N, C-alpha and C positions, 0 to 999 in steps of 0.2 A: 504493500500500500504506500509506503514512504516514497518509492520511486515514482508511482503514479501521481501522487500529490506534487512532487517536485516538478514533474512535467507540466501539469495543469497550471501550477503557479508561474511557470516560465512563460506561458502564453499571455499572461496579463501584467507581469511585473515589469516588462520592458516598455510598456506603453508610455508611462509617465516620464521615462528617461530619454525620449526621442530628441528633445531640444539639446540636451547635454551631449548625447552621442553625436548629433549633427555638428555641434560646435567643436567638439574634441577632434573629430575626424575631418574637419574642413569641408563639410558638405551642407547642402540645404536640407531642411526638414523633410521636404518632399522626396528627395533622394534617400534620406535615412529611413523612410517608411518601408523601403524594400527589406529592411531588417525584420520587420513584422511579416510582410507578405511572403518572403522566401521561406520562413519557418512554417507558416500556415499551409502553403502549397505542398511542401515536402511532407508535412504531417498528414495532410489529406490523402496523398497518394499511398502512403504506407498503411494507414488505418484499415482499409478494406481487406488487405491481404494478410493481416496479422494471424488470423485463424489458420490459413493455409501454411504460412511460414512456421507456425508452431508445430503443425503435423509433419512438416518437411524436415525441420531441423531438430525438433524436440523442444518442448516448452521451456525446460530448464536452461538448455544451451542458448536458446533465443533470448530468454530474459536476461541472462548474464551478458550476452553480446550487446543488447540494446542499452542496458544500464551502463556498461563500460563505455560504449560509444557516446552516449548522451553526456556522461560525466566528462570525458576527455574533450569532446567538442565544446562543452560549456567553458572549460578552462581556456581553450584556444580562442573562443569568442572574447573572453576577457583580455587576452594577449594581442588581439588583432591590431595591427599597426595602421590599417586604413579601412575604408568602407567596403571595397570589393572583398577583402579578406574576411571581414566580419560577416558579410552576406553569405560567402562560401561556407563558413563554419556554422552559420545559422541553418543553412540547408542540411548539413550533416546532423546538426542537433535535432531538427525537425524530423529527419528520416529515421534516426535512432529512437527518438522519443514517441513516434507515432504509435508504436505497439504497446507502450507501457500501460495505458488505461485498459484496453480490452484484455490483455494478458492477466493483469492483476484481478480484474473482475471475474474472468473465467476460472482462475485458481480458487477464489473465494466461493464461487457458486458450486464448485465441485467438492471442495473440502468440507463444507458445512451442509449437514442434512436439512431437510425441509423445515423442521421446527426451529433450527438455529439460523437459517439463511437470512431471515429478516433482520436479526440483530447484527449479523456480519455485514450485510449491505448497508445498514444504518451507520455503522462505524466507518465503513468505506466511503459512504456518501457524504459524511460530515467533512472529510478532507477534500473530496473531489469538488463539492459544491462551494465550500467556504474558500477554497484557494483562489478562484478568480475574483472573489469579493475583497479579500484581504490583500491580493497581489498589488494593486496600485498604491495602497497605503505603504506597504512594505518597500516597494520599489522606490517610491518618493523619498522615504526616510533614508534608505541606504544611499541613494544618489546624492541627497543633500548633505548627509553626514560624512560620507567617504568618497565614493566615485561610482560612476555607472558601471565600471568594470567589475565591481564587487557583486552586482546582481547576478553575474555569471559564476564568480568564484565560490559563492556560497553553496553551489551544487556539489562541490568536491567532497566535503565530509558526508553529506547525505548520500551521495552516490557510493562512497566506500562502505558506509554502513549497510546500504541496501544490498551490495554485492556479498557481504559477509552473511547476511540473513538469507539470501537466496541460496547460497552454497550450503548452508546448514539445514534449511527447512523445506526447500522446494524440490519436488521430485516429479518426474514425468508419470502421468497415468498409464495404466497397463495397455490401453487401446492405441496409444501413439506408436507408430512404427516409422522411425526416422528414415527418410530417403525413399519411402514407398510410393510417393506421389511424383508425377512428372511436372516439370515446370512449364507453365503456359506462357511463354515469352510474348507471343502475339497479344494475348489478353492483357498481360502486364503493361505492354506498350500502349495499348488503347486506353487503359485505365489512367496511366500517367499523363497522357495528353489531355484526356477528357477532364479529369479532376483538376489538373493544373490550370487549364483554361477556365474552368468554372470558378475556382477560388480567386484567380486574378481578376476575373470579371466582377465578382462580388466586392472585392477589396478596392478596386479602382473605379467602379461604376459611377459613383457620385462625383468623384474628382474629374472624370472625363465626360460628364453629362450623359451617362448611360448610352442609349442607342442613337444619340446624336453624334457619337464618336465612331469612327471607322474601326478603331482598335476593339471597342466593346462588341461591335457587331461581328467582327472576325472571331473573337474569343467565344461568343455565344454559339456561332456556327460550329467551331471546333468541338466545343463541349457537347453539343447536341449530337453531332455525327459520331464522335468516338465513344461517347457513353452509351449511345444506342447500339452501336456495333459491339461494344463490350458486353452488354446485357445479353444480346442475341448469342454471342459466342459462348458465354459462360453457361447458358441454358442448354447448349449442345455438346460442349467439350466433355471428355471423359473425366478429367480431374480438374474441375473448376477452381479458381483461386478465390472466388466468392460464390457461395452456394445460395443462389436466389430461390431455390426450391423450398427453403424453410419459410418463405413468405406464404406458402400454401396454408400455413397455420393462421387461422383468423385472429387468434389472440396475439400472435407474434406480429402480424402485419398491422394490427391496430396499435399495438405498443410502439411500433416504429413510427407511425403517424403522430402519436401523442408525444413521443420524445423529441420529435422535430419541433413541435409547437413549444415544448418546454425549453429547448435550446434557444428558440426564437425569442421567447419572453425573458428568459434569464439573462442572456448576453445582451439583448437589445436594451433592457432596462439598465444594465450595468454601464452601458455607454450613455444612455439618455439622461439618467438622473444626475451624474456628475457634471455633465454639460449644462443642465438646467441650473444647478447650484452655482457654477462658476460664471456663466454668461449672464444670467438674469438676477440671481441673488447676490452676486458680487463676492462669493466666497473664494478663498485661496484653494489651490489644488490639495494642500494638506488637510484643510478643514473639510473639503468635500470628501476626501478619502476617509477621514475619521467618521463622518456622519453617513457614509455608505456602509460602514461595518456593522451597524445594528442588525442588518439582514442576517449576517453571520451569527449574531447572538441568538436571533429567533430560531435559526436552524439548529444551533448547538443545543438549545434548550429542548427542542421538540424531537430531534432525531432519535434519542434514546427511547422516548415514548412510542415513536413509530415502530422501532424494532421490537419493543415489548409487546405491542398490540398485535403485530404480525405473528410473533412467536406464540401468542395465545389463541391464534386462529381467527382473528378478525378478518372480515371480508375486505381484501385490498381494493376492491372496486369502490366501496363506500369511502375509503380513505382517499382514493384518487379524486372522487367527486368533491370531497371536502377541500382537498388541496387546490384543485383548479378554481373552486368557488372562492376560497379565501384569498388566493393570489390575485384573482380577478377583481375582488372587492378592493384590494390594496391599490390596484391600477386605477380604479375609479376614484379612490381617495386622492391619488396624485393628480387626477384630472380636475380637481377642484382647488388646487393650490393657487396662491396669489403671490404677487411680488412682496407682500408683507409676511409671508409664511416664515415661521421661525424653525429653529433646529428641532424643537420637540414635536412640532407638527409632523415633520418628516420622520422623526425617530419612530413614532408609533406605526406609521405606514410601513416602515422598513421591517419592524418586528413582525407585523401582520403578514407581510410578504414572505419573510423568512420561514415562518411557521407553515404557510401554504406550500412553499417550495419543498420543505422537508417531507410533507405528506404526499408529495408527488414522486420524488426521485426514487425512494426505496420501494414503495408498493409497485410502481411502474416497472422497475427492474425485475422484481420477483415474479410479478404476473406475466411479464413478457417472456421471461426465460423458462416459465413453467413447463410448456409443452416441448421444449427442446431437449433432445437426447444428449448424453454426455459427449458423444463423439462430435457433435455439431455445436457444442457450447462456444468454442473458440470462434467459429464462423459467425455465430449469432451475436456475441459480444462485440465483434469487430463491426458488423453492420449497424448495431445499436449505437456505437460510438460515432460512426461515420454520420449517421443521420442527425444525431445531436449536434455535431459540429457543423453540418450543412445548415441546420436550423439556426445555429448561432451566427453563421455568416450572413444568412438571409435577414436575421433580426437586426444585426448591426447595419447592414446596407439599407434596410427599410427605414430605420429610425433617422439615420443621417440624411437620407433623401427626403423623407416625409417632412421633417422639420424645416428643411430649406424650402420645399415647394409650398407647404401650408403657410409659412411665414410670408412668402411672396403673395399668396392668395389673400391673406388677411390684411396685408399692407395695402393691397389694391382696394379692398372693400372699405377699409377705414379712411383711406385717402379721399374716397368719393364723398365722404361726409364732412371731412375737415377742409372746408373751403371758406373763402371770404364772404360767401353768401349765407353761411351758417352763423346765426346770431351768437350762439354760445362760443363758437370758435373765435369770432371777432372780439367778443368780450374778453376771452382768455388771453388773446394776443395783446390787446390793449393793456390789460392788467400787468402782464409780464414786461411790456415795454416801459410802462410807468415806473415799475420797481427798478428797472435798470437805469432810467433817467435820474431817479432819486440818488443813485450811487455815483452820478457824474458822467454817465454815458450820453452822447448826443442822440438826438431823436432818430436819425437815419440808422445809426449803428444799433441802437436799442431795438428798432423794428426788425433788423436782420437777425440779431441774436435771439429775439423772441421766436422768430420763425424756426431757427435752428433748434431751440429747446423743444418746441412743439413737435418738430419732425422726429427728434430723438425719442420723445415719449410715444409717438405713433409707432416707431420701429420696435420699441420695447414691448408695447402691448401686442403687436402683431406676432412677435417672437413668442411671447407668453402663450397666446392662443394656439400657436402651432404645436408647442410642447403639450399643452392640455389635450389637443386633438389626438396626438399620437398615443398618449397614455390611455385615452378613452378607447381608441381602436384596439389596443392590446388587452384592455379589460374585456371588451366584447369577444375577442378571439378566445380568451381563456374560458369564457362561459359557453360559447358556441360549441366547443369540442366535448363538453361534458357528456352528451348523449352517446358519443362514440364508445364510452367506457362500457356500455351495455353489451358491446360486441365481444368483450373479453370474458374468459371463463375463469372462475375462481378455483374450482376443483379440477385438477388436471392429473392425468396419469403420466408420471415422469417418463420421458423418452418417447412418447407418442406425439406425433405431429398431426394437427388437424388442419 
C-alpha cells in the first residue's frame, strides 16, 4: 500500500511547484506543464496492461521492478539539470508507477477473504483517496521550505521500505505461470498511441481551444482510431493484454461506469475548489491547500466505519447511494457560496464531501470486484484504475473549460444590463466618481476609474456565477447516477462472471 500511496501522491504534489520548476530550469510555465503531462500519459499507457504484465512476469517480480524503477526515476527527477531531462525521467516515473495502484489493490483483494475485504479496502482507500487531497499542501510546504527537488527525493526512503516489505511478505498466487502468455506487441502499440493521444488531448484541450485547434482534432482522431482498433483486436486475440470480456458482468460494467463518475467528481473538485479560493476569495495557495484538507479529515473519520459496516454484511448498494447523495449535496452547498463565504462555510462542505466520498470508494471497489475470478483480478483492477483516471482527466478538463466558457456567458449577460441607460448603474457610477473626486481626483479621471471599478466587479460576479454553475452541474451528475446502483448485485458467487 505504501508504494501505491507514494505514486498517487506524486500525481498531485508536483502541481503547486510548477512556477518554481519553470524558474529553476529557465523555462516558461507552459513548457514546464509537460512535466505533468508526460507523467500522466506514461501512467495511462501502463495502467491497462498491468494485469497482463503481472501474469507474464509474476506479480512479485513486477512489483519489485516497478517500485525500484519508480524510486530511482524519482531521484533522477530531483537531479535533473534541465527541463528535457526532467521530462524524460518523469516519463520513466510514470511508466514504472502506473502499475502500483492496480497491483496493490489486486494483492489486497486476494489476500483478504470476503468478510475482511471491506476493512482492507477501507484502509487502502484512506491512503489512495487522501493522497491527492493532501498532495498540494505537502508539495507547497516542501517547495517553500526546501526546494522543488525534495518533492522527488522524499520517495527514496518510502521506496526502500516498500521494497523490503514486498520481498518479505508478497508472494505470487499459485495460478500465475510466468512466461505462459504471448506478448501482443501490435495491441500494445495501438494502446500506447490511443491512450497517449487521449491524455494529451484532455490535458491540452482548454489551452488550445479544444476543437478549434488542429492539434486537438488530430489527437482526437488518433485516439478514436487506435483505441477502437485496440478494443477490436483484444476481443479477438488469443492472449489479450486487456480482457474486455469481464465487462460481460453487469455488476462489473456498472462499477466501471460509476468509478468514472467518481474520478470525474473527485479530481474535478480538487482543481475547482482551490481555484475558487485563490481567484475569487483572495486566499494564498497555502491557505487554500490547508482548507482543502478537511475533505481528508471527513474521509479518515468515516473510512473505518465503512469497513466495519461492510464486514458486518451491510448492503454496499445502500452505502453507495448514501455516498453519491451526500457528495452531491456537498456540491450543491458549494453552488450557493458567495464572495463573503468564510473558511468555516467551506470547512463543513468539505467534511460532508469527504464522508460521501468514503462511502463511495470502498463499497464500489468491493461490489465491482465481487463477480471477478481470482485469475482475472489483476485485469479487473487495472481496468478499474484506468477508468478512474480517465474520469479524473475528463473532470479536470471539464471544470477548467466550463469555468472559462460560463464566465464569458455570464459576463455577456451582465454587461447587457450594466449600461448608461440603466438608472441604478448610472447612480452607482456617479457615487463612485464623487468619492474619488473627494480624494482629489479630477472629474474626467474619476469617471474613468469608476468605470474600471464597475467593470472589475462585473468580471468578478461573472466568474463567481461560472464556478457556482459548475458545482451545480457536478451535484446533479452525482445524483443522476444513483439509479445505476440498482444494476449491481450484492450477493455474488466468487469467481462467476455475469
